[in-house]
C-alpha positions in Angstrom: -0.1 0.2 -0.2 1.9 3.2 -1.3 1.1 6.3 0.4 2.0 8.1 3.8 1.5 7.3 7.4 0.7 9.3 10.1 0.4 8.8 13.8 -1.9 11.1 15.7 -1.3 10.9 19.7 -4.5 11.4 22.0 -8.0 9.5 22.2 -10.8 12.4 22.6 -13.3 13.6 19.6 -10.6 16.2 18.0 -8.2 13.1 17.5 -11.4 11.2 15.9 -11.7 14.1 13.7 -8.3 15.1 12.7 -7.4 11.3 12.0 -10.6 10.9 9.8 -9.4 14.1 8.0 -5.7 12.8 7.5 -6.5 9.7 6.2 -9.0 10.9 3.8 -5.9 13.3 2.3 -4.7 12.0 -1.0 -1.4 11.7 0.1 -2.2 9.2 2.8 -2.8 5.6 3.4 -3.2 5.0 6.7 -3.4 6.5 10.4 -3.2 4.9 13.6 -4.1 7.1 17.1 -2.5 6.2 20.1 -4.1 5.8 22.3 -7.1 6.2 19.7 -10.9 5.5 21.0 -14.0 3.3 20.0 -14.3 5.6 16.9 -10.8 5.6 15.7 -10.9 1.3 15.2 -11.9 1.7 11.4 -12.1 4.3 8.8 -14.6 6.9 7.8 -17.4 6.1 4.7 -14.9 7.4 1.5 -11.6 6.0 2.8 -11.7 2.7 0.8 -8.1 1.1 0.7 -6.7 3.0 3.7 -6.8 2.0 7.2 -7.5 3.3 10.7 -6.4 1.7 13.3 -5.1 2.3 17.4 -2.2 1.6 19.3 -1.0 1.4 22.9 2.1 2.1 24.4 4.9 4.6 25.1 4.6 7.2 22.1 8.1 7.0 21.2 7.7 3.5 20.9 5.1 3.3 18.8 7.1 5.7 16.7 9.7 3.7 16.4 7.9 0.3 15.7 5.7 2.3 13.0 8.0 4.6 11.5 5.4 7.3 10.6 5.8 9.9 8.0 4.4 12.7 10.3 3.1 12.7 13.9 0.5 15.1 15.2 0.2 16.0 18.6 -3.8 16.6 19.5 -4.0 17.5 23.5 -2.3 20.1 25.2 -0.7 18.3 28.4 1.6 16.3 25.9 2.6 19.5 24.1 3.1 21.2 27.6 5.1 18.3 28.8 7.5 18.4 25.5 6.5 15.8 24.0 7.5 17.2 20.5 11.3 17.9 21.8 11.3 14.1 22.5 9.9 12.7 19.4 11.9 15.5 17.2 14.8 14.9 19.1 14.7 10.6 17.9 14.2 12.0 14.3 10.5 12.3 13.4 8.8 14.8 12.2 6.5 16.0 14.3 3.1 18.8 14.3 2.8 20.9 17.5 5.4 22.9 19.4 8.1 22.7 21.6 7.7 22.8 25.0 9.0 26.6 25.3 6.4 27.3 22.8 3.8 25.6 24.5 4.0 28.0 27.3 1.6 30.2 25.3 -1.2 28.0 26.8 0.8 26.7 29.2 1.0 29.3 31.3 -2.0 32.3 31.2 0.4 34.5 33.1 3.5 34.3 30.7 0.8 34.7 27.9 -0.5 37.8 29.2 2.8 39.5 30.0 3.8 38.1 26.6 0.9 40.1 24.7 1.6 43.2 26.9 5.3 42.9 26.2 4.5 42.8 21.8 1.8 45.0 21.5 -1.0 42.5 21.5 -4.3 44.1 22.7 -5.6 42.3 25.4 -7.5 42.7 28.7 -6.2 44.6 31.4 -5.2 42.0 34.2 -3.4 41.2 37.6 -1.2 38.1 38.3 -1.7 36.8 41.6 0.6 34.5 43.6 -0.6 34.2 47.0 -3.8 35.1 48.6 -2.0 38.0 50.9 -1.7 39.6 47.2 -5.5 38.9 46.2 -7.6 41.7 48.2 -5.3 44.2 47.1 -5.4 42.9 43.4 -9.3 42.3 43.2 -9.7 45.7 44.6 -8.3 47.3 41.1 -10.9 46.3 39.4 -14.2 48.1 39.2 -16.3 45.0 38.0 -16.0 41.5 39.1 -12.7 39.8 37.2 -12.5 36.6 35.5 -10.3 34.4 37.6 -8.4 32.6 35.8 -5.7 29.2 36.7 -2.4 30.1 35.5 -1.8 26.1 34.3 -3.8 23.5 32.3 -7.3 22.2 34.0 -8.6 20.6 30.9 -10.8 24.1 29.9 -12.4 24.5 33.4 -10.1 26.7 35.2 -11.8 29.7 33.9 -14.6 31.6 36.5 -16.4 34.4 35.1 -17.3 35.9 38.3 -20.6 37.6 39.1 -19.8 39.4 42.3 -16.1 40.4 44.2 -17.0 37.8 46.7 -17.7 34.9 44.1 -13.9 36.1 42.4 -12.8 36.2 45.5 -13.6 32.7 47.0 -12.9 31.0 43.4 -9.2 32.8 44.1 -8.6 31.6 47.0 -10.0 28.0 46.2 -7.3 28.4 43.1 -4.7 29.6 44.9 -4.5 27.1 48.0 -4.2 24.2 45.4 -7.9 22.8 46.9 -9.5 23.8 43.4 -6.8 22.6 40.7 -3.7 21.7 42.6 -0.5 23.3 41.5 -1.9 24.6 38.2 -4.0 27.2 40.1 -1.4 28.3 42.8 -0.5 31.0 40.5 -4.0 33.1 39.1 -4.5 35.9 36.0 -7.4 38.0 37.9 -8.4 39.8 34.2 -11.2 42.2 33.2 -14.5 41.1 31.8 -14.9 41.9 28.5 -18.6 42.1 26.5 -18.9 41.0 22.8 -19.2 38.4 20.7 -16.3 35.6 20.9 -14.6 33.8 17.9 -12.3 31.3 17.4 -9.5 31.4 15.3 -7.4 28.8 14.0 -3.7 29.7 12.4 -1.7 26.6 10.9 1.9 28.2 11.5 5.7 27.3 10.8 7.6 29.2 13.0 7.4 32.2 11.0 4.5 32.0 8.7 0.8 31.0 9.1 -2.0 30.1 7.0 -5.4 31.7 9.0 -8.0 29.1 8.9 -12.2 29.9 8.9 -13.1 31.3 11.6 -15.7 29.4 14.1 -17.9 29.8 17.4 -17.7 27.6 20.0 -20.4 27.2 23.1 -18.8 27.4 26.4 -21.8 27.7 29.1 -23.3 24.4 29.5 -26.7 25.0 29.1 -29.3 27.1 26.6 -28.8 30.8 26.5 -25.0 30.8 28.3 -26.5 29.7 31.3 -24.1 27.1 34.0 -20.7 27.0 34.3 -17.7 26.7 31.9 -17.3 23.8 30.2 -14.5 22.0 27.6 -17.3 23.5 25.4 -20.8 22.3 24.5 -21.0 22.6 20.7 -19.6 24.9 17.7 -20.4 25.8 14.4 -18.6 27.4 11.6 -17.6 29.0 8.8 -19.2 32.3 10.4 -20.0 35.7 8.8 -17.6 37.9 11.2 -15.2 39.0 11.4 -15.1 40.7 8.4 -12.4 41.3 5.6 -10.7 43.9 8.2 -11.0 42.3 10.9 -9.5 39.0 10.0 -6.6 41.2 8.4 -6.1 42.6 11.8 -6.2 39.5 13.7 -3.6 38.1 10.9 -1.2 41.0 11.1 -1.5 42.2 14.8 -2.0 39.0 16.9 -0.6 35.8 14.7 1.8 37.2 13.0 2.6 39.7 16.5 3.0 36.3 18.3 5.1 34.6 15.8 7.1 37.2 15.9 7.8 37.5 19.3 8.1 33.4 19.9 10.9 33.6 16.9 12.7 36.6 18.2 13.1 34.6 21.7 14.3 31.8 20.5 11.5 30.0 20.6 9.7 29.2 17.0 6.4 28.6 17.2 5.3 25.4 15.2 2.0 24.0 14.9 -1.8 25.5 15.4 -2.2 28.7 17.0 -5.4 28.3 18.3 -6.6 32.2 19.7 -9.7 32.8 21.6 -10.9 36.6 20.8 -13.6 38.7 21.6 -14.9 41.4 19.0 -16.4 44.7 19.4 -19.0 46.6 17.7 -16.5 49.7 17.6 -12.6 48.6 18.1 -9.9 46.3 17.6 -10.5 42.3 18.8 -8.6 41.3 22.2 -7.0 38.6 22.7 -8.6 36.4 25.5 -6.2 33.1 25.1 -4.3 31.3 22.8 -4.0 27.4 23.0 -1.2 25.8 21.4 -3.3 23.1 19.5 -6.5 22.3 17.2 -9.9 23.1 19.9 -12.3 20.6 20.9 -14.7 21.2 19.3 -14.1 23.3 16.9 -12.1 20.5 15.2 -15.1 18.9 14.2 -16.1 21.5 12.6 -13.0 23.0 10.7 -12.1 18.9 9.7 -15.5 19.3 7.7 -15.6 22.2 5.9 -12.2 22.3 4.1 -10.7 21.1 1.1 -7.3 19.6 -0.1 -4.8 17.4 1.1 -4.9 18.3 5.0 -1.8 16.0 5.8 0.4 18.6 2.8 -0.2 21.5 4.9 0.5 19.9 8.4 4.4 18.5 7.0 4.5 21.9 5.2 4.5 23.7 8.6 6.3 21.2 11.0 9.1 21.4 8.1 9.1 25.3 8.2 8.3 25.3 4.9 4.5 27.0 4.4 3.7 28.5 0.8 2.3 31.1 0.3 -1.4 29.9 -0.9 -2.6 27.2 1.2 -3.2 23.7 0.5 -6.3 23.5 2.1 -9.1 26.0 1.1 -13.0 26.4 1.9 -15.1 24.4 0.4 -17.6 26.5 -1.1 -20.9 26.3 0.6 -20.3 24.0 3.3 -21.2 24.4 7.0 -21.0 22.5 9.8 -22.7 22.3 13.4 -21.0 20.5 16.3 -23.5 19.4 19.3 -21.5 17.9 22.4 -23.7 15.1 24.3 -22.1 14.9 27.7 -22.6 13.0 30.6 -24.8 13.4 33.7 -23.3 16.1 36.3 -20.7 17.0 33.7 -18.9 19.1 33.9 -18.3 18.8 37.7 -18.4 15.2 38.8 -19.9 13.3 35.8 -21.2 10.1 36.2 -20.2 7.3 33.7 -20.4 4.2 32.8 -23.8 4.6 31.3 -24.6 2.7 27.7 -25.1 4.4 25.1 -28.0 3.5 22.4 -28.3 4.5 19.1 -24.9 5.4 17.5 -25.5 2.6 14.7 -28.7 4.6 13.7 -27.2 8.2 13.8 -24.1 7.0 11.9 -25.7 6.1 9.0 -27.8 9.1 8.8 -26.8 11.7 5.5 -24.3 14.6 6.0 -23.6 13.2 9.8 -20.5 12.4 11.7 -20.0 11.1 14.9 -17.3 11.7 16.6 -16.1 9.6 20.0 -14.4 12.0 22.6 -15.2 9.8 26.1 -16.3 6.4 25.5 -15.2 2.9 25.9 -16.5 -0.8 24.5 -16.9 -3.3 26.6 -19.1 -6.9 26.6 -20.6 -5.3 23.1 -22.1 -2.3 24.5 -20.5 1.3 24.4 -20.7 2.9 27.5 -19.8 6.3 28.2 -16.1 7.0 30.1 -15.9 11.0 29.7 -17.4 13.7 30.8 -18.2 15.0 27.1 -19.1 11.5 25.1 -19.8 12.4 21.9 -19.5 15.1 19.3 -22.2 14.9 16.6 -21.5 16.8 13.6 -23.8 17.8 11.1 -22.5 19.0 7.6 -24.9 20.9 5.1 -24.7 23.4 2.3 -26.2 26.0 4.6 -25.9 26.6 8.4 -30.0 25.6 8.9 -29.5 22.1 6.8 -26.4 21.5 9.3 -28.3 22.3 12.6 -31.0 20.4 11.8 -28.8 17.0 10.5 -26.9 17.4 13.9 -29.6 17.8 16.2 -31.6 14.4 14.5 -28.5 12.9 15.2 -28.1 13.7 18.7 -31.6 12.8 18.9 -31.2 9.7 17.7 -28.3 9.0 20.3 -29.5 8.2 23.9 -27.4 7.2 27.4 -29.1 7.9 30.9 -28.7 11.7 31.9 -27.6 12.9 28.6 -26.8 16.8 28.8 -26.3 19.2 25.2 -27.4 22.4 24.6 -30.3 23.0 22.0 -29.4 26.7 21.1 -26.1 25.8 19.2 -26.3 28.5 16.3 -29.9 29.9 17.2 -28.7 33.6 17.8 -26.4 33.3 14.0 -29.4 31.7 12.5 -31.7 34.1 14.2 -29.7 37.1 13.2 -29.4 36.1 9.1 -33.1 35.4 9.2 -33.9 38.9 10.3 -31.0 40.3 7.7 -33.1 38.8 5.0 -36.3 40.2 6.0 -38.2 42.6 3.9 
């Protein structure tokens, strides 16, 4: 079998979506996911003659056995721990940032200081490292600040406080180590911004970047953006905003400034720069955060609305050789919408082990892909095994069609206590309807 072999590291819905999209690249013959999940045990429709499988073990040992042409690292934790450095030192081509470059996500205090130093527009902040500093820092904020744990917290280390008392209690829990252990012993208090959030992904080779279509995430657990923050309950794309002027600003004044600053520091950034941005009607966008990998569930959108050889794009970035014209482009008239099905009790205390019903029926629906996030196969059944269980994604020529397909599939799947939002893209569709009204 001719064609490239790719190793994807990770086990979530993001890695499931990446693996399938890489396998559908013309240059790829085989994708192995380590450790993978129930969904990465077989190739998707349209990948005839190609192989998709899982592997267990130490990533370096798997790479030595597999001899992949490219390694793609999915989650943030191994990136921040230096898996790219280890694999690159062993001679493998790896898509993802080094440990030093991954500080952009690994430390929110580092990112905020970096943004200020390099002139990237971002909200005012105060870094706090001890409870004795907390009251003085809180007093500098007229409105209750956003409280962020400095380190990695699996998407749960950010609390949008509604009062100064809530901010104080939340910050105290983090600083003491009770909330997130070592990841919260330094915190960032940040001015709360009110606008429209959007996710910007850029494929970077250390000097250049290819900006991908913009998508929009829904972070809160419940409809109407109610409830606690989560790792993401759904997303859709491409979004109509930002407009070309704003997109150019994001590329030149955020993405390129970060690339230049990292290169000058001797830590060039290669991989996916995933910037969370706040947009305002009459002012420049503000940087909320930078992640150093593809977003989840944003990946489930991007992999379904892009055309071209995805593997070639990632390999070019990993080599430091992106071309001026990207080999991957936005597909004409293609929209995608993802709905997360979460376990009961998520995000605080998810209850796991429930049997999942209806997977086969949902998987056969036209224009639907079901990506596994937290599942396990036992005794002939697929069970819930994570807070976010499945990422049900609909694809269509319009956003309305994508939404209808995603929710039809989500309703075909059931497990006890299933949680989902019913309003993914509702605001965008209402806005589109009113814009077209006469």
